[in-house]
C-alpha positions as CSV (number, residue, x, y, z in Angstrom):
1,M,-8.9,51.5,-25.3
2,T,-5.6,51.9,-23.5
3,M,-7.4,53.0,-20.3
4,G,-9.6,49.9,-20.5
5,R,-6.7,47.6,-20.7
6,T,-5.0,49.4,-17.8
7,F,-8.1,49.0,-15.7
8,I,-8.5,45.3,-16.5
9,L,-4.8,44.7,-15.8
10,G,-5.0,46.5,-12.5
11,W,-8.0,44.3,-11.4
12,V,-6.1,41.2,-12.5
13,C,-3.1,42.1,-10.4
14,R,-5.3,42.8,-7.4
15,F,-7.1,39.5,-7.8
16,K,-3.7,37.6,-8.0
17,K,-2.6,39.3,-4.8
18,L,-5.8,38.5,-3.1
19,S,-5.6,34.8,-4.2
20,L,-2.0,34.7,-2.9
21,I,-3.1,36.0,0.5
22,V,-6.0,33.6,0.8
23,T,-3.7,30.7,-0.2
24,L,-1.2,31.6,2.5
25,M,-4.0,31.9,5.1
26,V,-5.3,28.5,4.2
27,L,-1.9,27.0,4.4
28,M,-1.2,28.6,7.8
29,G,-4.6,27.5,9.1
30,G,-3.8,23.9,7.9
31,L,-0.5,24.0,9.8
32,F,-2.2,25.0,13.0
33,M,-5.1,22.6,12.6
34,A,-3.3,19.5,11.5
35,H,-0.8,19.3,14.4
36,P,1.8,17.4,12.3
37,C,4.4,17.6,15.1
38,R,2.1,16.0,17.7
39,A,3.5,12.5,18.5
40,E,1.3,9.6,19.6
41,T,1.4,9.0,23.3
42,E,2.0,5.3,24.3
43,L,-0.4,4.2,27.0
44,S,-0.2,1.1,29.1
45,L,-3.3,-0.6,30.5
46,E,-2.5,0.8,34.0
47,T,-2.4,4.3,32.6
48,C,-5.6,3.9,30.7
49,I,-7.3,2.7,33.9
50,K,-5.9,5.6,36.0
51,Q,-7.1,8.1,33.4
52,A,-10.5,6.5,33.3
53,I,-10.9,6.6,37.1
54,R,-9.8,10.2,37.2
55,Y,-11.5,11.7,34.1
56,N,-14.4,9.5,33.2
57,N,-17.5,11.7,33.1
58,S,-19.9,9.0,34.3
59,L,-17.7,8.4,37.4
60,R,-17.6,12.2,38.0
61,S,-21.4,12.2,38.0
62,F,-21.5,9.4,40.6
63,E,-18.9,11.2,42.7
64,S,-21.2,14.3,42.7
65,E,-24.1,12.2,43.7
66,R,-22.1,10.8,46.6
67,R,-21.2,14.3,47.8
68,A,-24.8,15.2,47.7
69,V,-25.6,12.3,50.0
70,A,-22.7,13.3,52.3
71,M,-24.3,16.7,52.7
72,E,-27.6,15.0,53.7
73,V,-25.6,13.2,56.5
74,K,-24.4,16.5,57.8
75,Q,-27.9,17.9,57.5
76,A,-29.1,15.0,59.6
77,V,-26.7,16.0,62.4
78,A,-28.3,19.5,62.7
79,P,-31.1,18.5,65.1
80,F,-28.6,17.4,67.7
81,Y,-27.5,21.1,68.1
82,P,-29.6,23.8,69.8
83,S,-31.4,26.2,67.6
84,L,-31.2,30.0,68.0
85,T,-33.8,32.4,66.6
86,F,-34.4,36.1,66.8
87,G,-37.9,37.5,66.7
88,T,-39.5,40.9,66.7
89,T,-43.2,41.9,66.9
90,F,-45.0,45.2,66.5
91,I,-48.7,45.5,67.6
92,R,-51.0,48.5,67.1
93,R,-54.2,48.3,69.1
94,D,-57.1,50.6,68.4
95,E,-60.3,49.9,70.4
96,E,-63.5,51.8,71.0
97,D,-63.4,54.0,74.1
98,F,-59.7,53.4,74.5
99,P,-56.8,55.4,73.1
100,R,-54.7,53.8,70.4
101,S,-51.7,52.0,71.7
102,D,-48.5,50.6,70.1
103,S,-46.2,48.0,71.5
104,A,-42.9,46.4,70.3
105,D,-41.0,43.3,71.3
106,F,-37.5,42.0,70.5
107,N,-36.5,38.6,71.7
108,L,-33.8,35.9,71.3
109,R,-34.8,32.3,71.8
110,A,-32.7,29.2,72.2
111,T,-34.3,25.8,71.9
112,Y,-32.9,22.3,72.5
113,S,-34.6,19.0,71.8
114,L,-34.4,16.7,74.7
115,F,-36.4,13.8,73.4
116,K,-38.0,12.9,70.0
117,G,-38.5,9.2,70.4
118,G,-35.1,8.5,68.8
119,G,-36.2,9.9,65.4
120,D,-33.2,12.1,64.9
121,W,-30.8,9.3,65.7
122,S,-32.6,6.9,63.4
123,T,-32.6,9.5,60.6
124,L,-28.9,10.1,61.0
125,S,-28.2,6.3,60.9
126,A,-30.3,5.9,57.8
127,K,-28.4,8.7,56.1
128,K,-25.0,7.1,57.0
129,H,-26.1,3.8,55.4
130,A,-27.3,5.8,52.3
131,Y,-23.9,7.4,52.0
132,R,-22.2,4.0,52.3
133,A,-24.6,2.6,49.6
134,S,-23.7,5.6,47.3
135,T,-20.0,4.8,47.9
136,Y,-20.5,1.2,46.8
137,N,-22.5,2.3,43.8
138,L,-19.6,4.5,42.8
139,Q,-17.3,1.5,43.2
140,E,-19.6,-0.7,41.1
141,E,-19.7,1.9,38.3
142,T,-15.9,2.2,38.5
143,L,-15.7,-1.6,38.2
144,N,-17.9,-1.5,35.1
145,V,-15.8,1.4,33.5
146,V,-12.5,-0.3,34.3
147,A,-13.8,-3.6,32.8
148,T,-14.9,-1.8,29.7
149,V,-11.5,-0.1,29.4
150,Q,-9.9,-3.5,29.6
151,E,-12.2,-4.9,27.0
152,N,-11.5,-2.1,24.5
153,Y,-7.8,-2.2,25.3
154,Y,-7.4,-5.8,24.4
155,A,-9.9,-5.6,21.6
156,L,-7.6,-2.9,20.1
157,L,-4.5,-5.1,20.5
158,S,-6.3,-8.0,18.9
159,L,-7.5,-5.8,16.1
160,E,-4.0,-4.6,15.5
161,N,-2.9,-8.2,15.2
162,R,-5.7,-8.7,12.8
163,L,-4.4,-5.8,10.7
164,S,-1.1,-7.5,10.3
165,V,-2.9,-10.7,9.3
166,L,-5.0,-8.8,6.7
167,A,-1.9,-7.0,5.5
168,K,-0.2,-10.3,4.9
169,S,-3.4,-11.6,3.2
170,V,-3.3,-8.6,0.8
171,E,0.3,-9.4,0.0
172,A,-0.6,-13.0,-0.7
173,A,-3.6,-11.9,-2.8
174,A,-1.3,-9.5,-4.8
175,L,1.2,-12.3,-5.4
176,H,-1.6,-14.6,-6.6
177,E,-2.9,-11.9,-8.9
178,K,0.6,-11.5,-10.5
179,L,1.0,-15.2,-10.8
180,A,-2.4,-15.5,-12.5
181,A,-1.5,-12.6,-14.8
182,R,1.8,-14.3,-15.8
183,R,0.0,-17.6,-16.5
184,V,-2.7,-15.8,-18.6
185,K,0.0,-13.9,-20.5
186,A,1.9,-17.2,-21.2
187,G,-1.4,-18.8,-22.4
188,L,-1.4,-21.3,-19.6
189,A,-4.6,-20.1,-18.0
190,P,-7.8,-18.5,-19.1
191,L,-8.5,-14.7,-18.6
192,S,-11.1,-15.6,-16.0
193,D,-8.2,-16.6,-13.7
194,S,-6.8,-13.1,-13.8
195,L,-10.2,-11.6,-13.2
196,R,-10.8,-13.9,-10.3
197,A,-7.5,-13.0,-8.7
198,K,-8.2,-9.3,-9.1
199,V,-11.5,-9.7,-7.4
200,D,-9.9,-11.6,-4.6
201,L,-7.3,-8.9,-4.2
202,S,-10.0,-6.2,-4.0
203,N,-11.8,-8.2,-1.4
204,A,-8.7,-8.5,0.7
205,R,-8.0,-4.7,0.5
206,V,-11.6,-4.0,1.5
207,D,-11.2,-6.2,4.6
208,L,-8.1,-4.3,5.5
209,I,-9.8,-0.9,5.1
210,R,-12.7,-2.0,7.3
211,A,-10.3,-3.3,10.0
212,K,-8.5,0.1,10.0
213,R,-11.8,1.8,10.4
214,D,-12.7,-0.5,13.3
215,V,-9.3,0.4,15.0
216,K,-10.2,4.1,14.8
217,T,-13.7,3.5,16.2
218,L,-12.3,1.5,19.1
219,K,-9.8,4.2,19.8
220,H,-12.6,6.8,19.9
221,A,-14.5,4.6,22.4
222,L,-11.4,4.2,24.6
223,A,-10.7,7.9,24.5
224,V,-14.2,8.7,25.7
225,L,-13.9,6.2,28.5
226,M,-10.7,7.9,29.6
227,G,-12.3,11.4,29.3
228,R,-9.6,12.1,26.7
229,S,-10.0,14.4,23.7
230,L,-10.4,12.6,20.3
231,L,-7.8,15.0,18.9
232,E,-5.0,13.6,21.1
233,P,-3.4,10.7,19.3
234,F,-2.3,7.7,21.3
235,K,-1.1,4.1,20.8
236,L,-1.2,1.2,23.2
237,K,1.6,-0.7,24.8
238,R,1.4,-4.4,24.1
239,E,0.6,-6.1,27.3
240,P,-1.0,-9.6,27.0
241,L,-3.6,-10.4,29.6
242,T,-2.7,-13.0,32.2
243,V,-5.5,-15.3,33.3
244,V,-5.7,-15.0,37.1
245,A,-9.3,-15.3,38.3
246,G,-9.9,-18.2,35.9
247,K,-7.4,-20.3,37.8
248,E,-9.4,-20.2,41.0
249,S,-12.1,-22.7,41.9
250,L,-15.8,-21.7,41.5
251,V,-16.3,-21.9,45.3
252,D,-13.4,-19.5,45.9
253,L,-14.7,-17.1,43.3
254,F,-18.1,-17.0,45.1
255,G,-16.2,-16.1,48.3
256,V,-14.3,-13.3,46.5
257,A,-17.6,-11.9,45.2
258,K,-19.2,-12.0,48.6
259,K,-16.2,-10.0,50.0
260,N,-15.5,-7.6,47.1
261,R,-18.5,-7.1,44.8
262,P,-19.7,-3.5,45.5
263,I,-23.3,-4.0,44.3
264,L,-24.0,-6.7,47.0
265,K,-22.6,-4.3,49.6
266,S,-24.7,-1.5,48.3
267,Y,-27.9,-3.6,48.5
268,H,-27.0,-4.6,52.0
269,E,-26.5,-1.0,53.0
270,Q,-29.9,-0.1,51.4
271,V,-31.6,-2.7,53.6
272,L,-30.0,-1.2,56.7
273,E,-31.0,2.3,55.6
274,L,-34.7,1.2,55.3
275,R,-34.6,-0.4,58.7
276,W,-33.5,2.8,60.3
277,R,-36.0,4.8,58.2
278,E,-38.8,2.6,59.6
279,K,-37.5,3.4,63.2
280,S,-37.5,7.1,62.3
281,V,-41.1,6.9,61.2
282,R,-42.2,5.0,64.3
283,A,-40.6,7.6,66.5
284,E,-43.5,9.8,65.7
285,Y,-45.6,7.7,68.1
286,F,-43.6,9.0,71.0
287,P,-43.9,12.4,72.7
288,T,-41.4,15.2,72.1
289,L,-39.7,17.2,74.9
290,D,-38.0,20.5,74.2
291,A,-36.3,23.0,76.5
292,Y,-36.1,26.7,75.7
293,V,-34.7,30.0,77.0
294,T,-36.0,33.3,75.8
295,A,-34.6,36.8,76.6
296,G,-35.8,40.1,75.2
297,Q,-37.1,43.6,75.6
298,S,-40.6,45.0,75.2
299,G,-42.3,48.4,75.5
300,E,-44.6,50.9,74.0
301,Y,-44.2,53.4,71.2
302,Y,-41.4,51.5,69.4
303,L,-39.0,52.0,72.3
304,P,-38.5,48.7,74.3
305,E,-38.1,49.7,78.0
306,R,-38.6,46.4,79.9
307,D,-36.2,43.5,79.9
308,Y,-37.5,40.0,80.4
309,W,-36.4,36.4,80.2
310,Q,-38.1,33.0,80.2
311,V,-37.1,29.4,80.8
312,G,-39.4,26.5,80.1
313,V,-40.0,23.0,78.9
314,E,-42.5,22.0,76.3
315,L,-44.0,18.5,76.1
316,S,-46.0,17.5,73.0
317,Y,-47.8,14.3,72.4
318,P,-49.5,13.3,69.1
319,L,-53.0,12.1,69.8
320,F,-54.3,11.7,66.3
321,S,-52.8,12.4,62.8
322,G,-55.2,10.6,60.5
323,F,-53.2,7.3,60.7
324,S,-50.4,9.0,58.6
325,T,-47.7,7.6,60.8
326,R,-49.1,4.1,60.6
327,Y,-49.3,4.2,56.8
328,A,-45.9,5.7,56.5
329,A,-44.4,3.0,58.6
330,A,-46.2,0.3,56.6
331,N,-44.9,1.9,53.4
332,V,-41.3,1.8,54.6
333,R,-41.8,-1.8,55.8
334,A,-43.0,-2.8,52.3
335,Q,-40.0,-1.1,50.7
336,L,-37.7,-3.0,53.2
337,E,-39.2,-6.4,52.3
338,A,-38.9,-5.6,48.6
339,K,-35.2,-4.6,49.0
340,Q,-34.5,-7.8,51.0
341,W,-35.9,-9.9,48.2
342,A,-33.9,-7.8,45.7
343,L,-30.7,-8.5,47.6
344,R,-31.4,-12.3,47.5
345,E,-32.1,-12.1,43.8
346,K,-28.9,-10.0,43.2
347,I,-26.8,-12.6,45.0
348,L,-28.1,-15.3,42.7
349,Q,-27.5,-13.1,39.6
350,V,-23.9,-12.5,40.7
351,Q,-23.4,-16.2,41.2
352,K,-24.8,-16.9,37.8
353,E,-22.5,-14.3,36.2
354,I,-19.5,-15.9,37.8
355,A,-20.5,-19.5,36.9
356,D,-21.3,-18.5,33.2
357,A,-18.0,-16.6,32.8
358,Y,-16.1,-19.4,34.5
359,E,-17.5,-22.2,32.3
360,Q,-17.2,-20.0,29.2
361,L,-13.5,-19.3,30.0
362,K,-12.7,-23.0,30.4
363,A,-14.4,-23.8,27.1
364,D,-12.8,-21.0,25.1
365,E,-9.3,-22.0,26.3
366,K,-9.8,-25.2,24.4
367,V,-11.0,-23.3,21.4
368,I,-7.5,-21.6,21.2
369,E,-5.8,-24.9,20.9
370,A,-8.1,-26.0,18.1
371,S,-7.7,-22.6,16.4
372,E,-3.9,-22.9,16.4
373,T,-4.1,-26.4,14.8
374,L,-6.6,-25.1,12.2
375,L,-4.3,-22.2,11.3
376,K,-1.3,-24.5,10.8
377,S,-3.4,-26.6,8.5
378,A,-4.8,-23.6,6.6
379,L,-1.3,-22.1,6.0
380,E,0.0,-25.5,4.7
381,N,-3.0,-25.9,2.5
382,M,-2.4,-22.4,1.0
383,K,1.2,-23.3,0.2
384,V,0.0,-26.6,-1.5
385,A,-2.6,-24.7,-3.5
386,K,-0.1,-22.2,-4.7
387,R,2.3,-24.9,-5.8
388,R,-0.5,-26.8,-7.5
389,Y,-1.5,-23.7,-9.4
390,E,2.1,-22.9,-10.4
391,V,2.5,-26.3,-12.0
392,G,-0.9,-26.1,-13.7
393,V,-2.6,-28.8,-11.7
394,G,-4.8,-26.6,-9.4
395,S,-7.3,-23.9,-10.2
396,I,-7.5,-20.2,-9.3
397,V,-10.6,-20.9,-7.3
398,E,-8.7,-23.4,-5.2
399,L,-5.9,-20.9,-4.6
400,T,-8.2,-18.0,-3.6
401,D,-10.3,-20.2,-1.4
402,A,-7.1,-21.4,0.4
403,R,-6.0,-17.8,1.0
404,V,-9.4,-16.9,2.4
405,A,-9.4,-20.0,4.6
406,A,-5.9,-19.1,5.9
407,T,-7.0,-15.6,6.6
408,D,-10.2,-16.7,8.4
409,A,-8.2,-19.2,10.5
410,A,-5.7,-16.5,11.6
411,I,-8.5,-14.1,12.4
412,G,-10.3,-16.9,14.2
413,L,-7.3,-17.5,16.4
414,E,-7.2,-13.8,17.3
415,N,-10.9,-13.9,18.0
416,A,-10.4,-16.9,20.2
417,K,-7.7,-15.2,22.2
418,L,-9.8,-12.1,22.5
419,T,-12.8,-14.2,23.7
420,V,-10.7,-15.7,26.5
421,W,-9.5,-12.3,27.5
422,G,-13.1,-11.1,27.6
423,D,-14.1,-14.1,29.7
424,E,-11.3,-13.3,32.2
425,I,-12.4,-9.6,32.3
426,E,-16.0,-10.6,32.9
427,L,-15.0,-13.0,35.6
428,E,-12.9,-10.3,37.3
429,K,-15.9,-7.9,37.1
430,A,-18.4,-10.4,38.4
431,T,-16.2,-11.2,41.4
432,G,-15.1,-7.7,42.1
433,W,-11.5,-8.9,41.7
434,L,-10.3,-5.5,40.7
435,V,-11.9,-3.6,43.6
436,P,-8.6,-3.5,45.8
437,K,-6.7,-2.2,42.8
438,I,-9.4,0.4,42.1
439,Q,-9.3,1.5,45.7
440,A,-5.5,1.8,45.6
441,V,-5.7,4.0,42.5
442,R,-8.3,6.2,44.1
443,S,-6.2,6.6,47.3
444,E,-3.2,7.5,45.2
445,R,-5.3,10.1,43.3
446,D,-6.8,11.6,46.6
447,E,-3.3,11.9,48.1
448,A,-2.1,13.7,45.0
449,K,-5.0,16.1,45.3
450,S,-4.3,16.8,49.0
451,K,-0.7,17.7,48.4
452,P,-0.1,21.5,48.0
């Protein structure tokens, strides 16, 4: 019996030691995983834009595609240089009534193209325009990313303002709940008033919780745009957006878009690329003229014993190729016409984007004034409703409705401001207003990379 107790006590002690070790490991792991000492980094809008231009994964993909097109340009330069080839042949001949003979040949041949109907030059020009088009496509994608960063940035600032509004709304609902409870306890109001006030307080708290969730979701979206880890906390520096593009006239904005909008320049470069591609295809109608020089050694029995050299000119003229050149030229010509019509359509679409954003901005600026007036009236109405309920004239329904109306008016004002900011951002994107700023950031980044 004593041995049994000793055995059980020994296992209990071991279990306690094991539990203590596991607990310590969990606590230490929590310390390493939680990062309690990591402070939030304050980011300005300019910093967010710079990080997005540098680390956004979509932009990195476009940059890789542009580098691929740049290699195609270098590849198109290759035909302008002479080609140098080394060749060797071995022949064994065995014929009836003749002894078997072996022969070997080693040669080095240099060839230079004198004329190809301008096909090489046309191909090189087409590749250069394709590279410029890829550059403008990268700028257009950068413009979209920067605009999205701005939208999320100001949406977060607006949502933080909304959080303060909802926090005040929760405080007001809590005061109303206490007021209703006191009146019910004093016998001046029915129990339903207290229940209604509690429901109103719960609804206000739910709205606040949802707003906090939306803040985290927007922060995650902004972090992804900047190529930033979601585990790195940050907060935004409060920078109100100044309306700049919206102050210009519609005609001036059309001029800015014609000058700056990358997608229009990309379509134009694609048209020029197809024109040069058509010339490259039509070059196959012309003869080709090549010059060559060959030097080598030849001999029997695997041992070259005679040196030789050759100099010549080769002229080749295509007589018939099954109309392939004709159909290829017609194909490129059809693509060229389609791209020209697409360019005209894109110009009209850009003008429509500018006009829509411009008119929307002018209308939404008036909404801000109306929303400010509405908020003042709603706050005054809530004060009146509270006093009426305190003296027993008003009802709890009137008080809770007044609180909800004041909250909605405050949120409506924040939404109106956010809408105006969004209109300005859309106008800047449609006109390419931010392209010079984006180019400056890229130049600064490239200079930083080039420094040792």
